[in-house]
C-alpha positions in Angstrom: 69.4 -87.7 68.2 66.9 -87.0 66.3 63.2 -86.0 66.6 60.4 -86.7 64.0 56.4 -85.7 64.6 54.5 -87.1 62.3 50.7 -88.1 62.3 50.0 -91.5 61.8 46.4 -92.7 60.5 45.3 -96.2 61.0 43.4 -98.2 58.9 40.3 -100.2 60.4 41.8 -103.6 60.2 45.0 -102.2 62.0 43.1 -100.6 65.0 43.2 -103.1 67.6 47.0 -104.3 66.7 49.8 -103.0 69.0 52.0 -101.6 66.2 53.5 -99.0 68.5 54.5 -101.4 70.9 56.3 -103.6 68.0 57.7 -100.3 67.0 59.1 -99.5 70.9 60.5 -103.6 71.0 61.9 -104.1 67.8 63.7 -100.7 67.1 65.7 -98.3 69.0 63.0 -95.3 68.9 61.1 -93.2 71.8 57.7 -92.4 71.0 55.2 -89.3 72.7 52.0 -89.3 71.9 50.7 -85.4 71.7 47.2 -85.9 70.3 45.4 -89.5 69.5 41.7 -90.2 68.5 41.3 -93.6 68.0 37.3 -94.8 66.8 36.0 -97.9 65.1 36.3 -97.4 61.6 39.5 -95.2 62.2 42.4 -93.9 64.3 45.1 -91.2 64.3 47.5 -90.2 66.6 49.8 -87.2 66.0 53.9 -88.1 67.9 57.0 -87.4 68.4 59.8 -90.5 67.1 62.9 -90.0 69.1 66.1 -91.7 68.1 69.2 -92.1 65.5 67.6 -91.0 61.8 68.1 -94.7 61.3 65.9 -96.5 63.4 63.6 -93.7 63.0 63.7 -94.5 59.4 63.6 -98.2 60.1 59.9 -97.6 62.2 58.4 -96.0 59.7 58.8 -98.2 56.9 57.9 -101.1 59.3 54.7 -99.1 59.8 53.9 -98.5 56.3 54.6 -102.2 55.4 51.8 -102.7 57.9 49.5 -100.0 55.6 49.9 -97.5 58.3 50.0 -93.7 56.2 52.5 -91.6 58.2 52.4 -88.5 57.3 55.4 -86.1 58.3 53.8 -83.0 60.7 55.7 -79.5 58.5 58.7 -78.4 60.1 59.1 -80.4 62.8 62.3 -82.5 62.3 65.2 -81.7 65.3 68.6 -83.3 65.2 70.7 -82.7 68.5 
């Protein structure tokens, strides 16, 4: 099991889309939201993805393909 902490930055046109819900439904990844700030024109979240490395990579690619900026929070990848 891998745990990765990430910061997601949503553009204005994606704020109202249920992208994290789709991540949970389409990939075998658990999500733990640590911090968030969502406003009318921009939103960001700091969260943790928990799952296999392969599923986390697929989930990240899905978000990138949907114009969400995905940034690793340095030093925060854990493998059990």
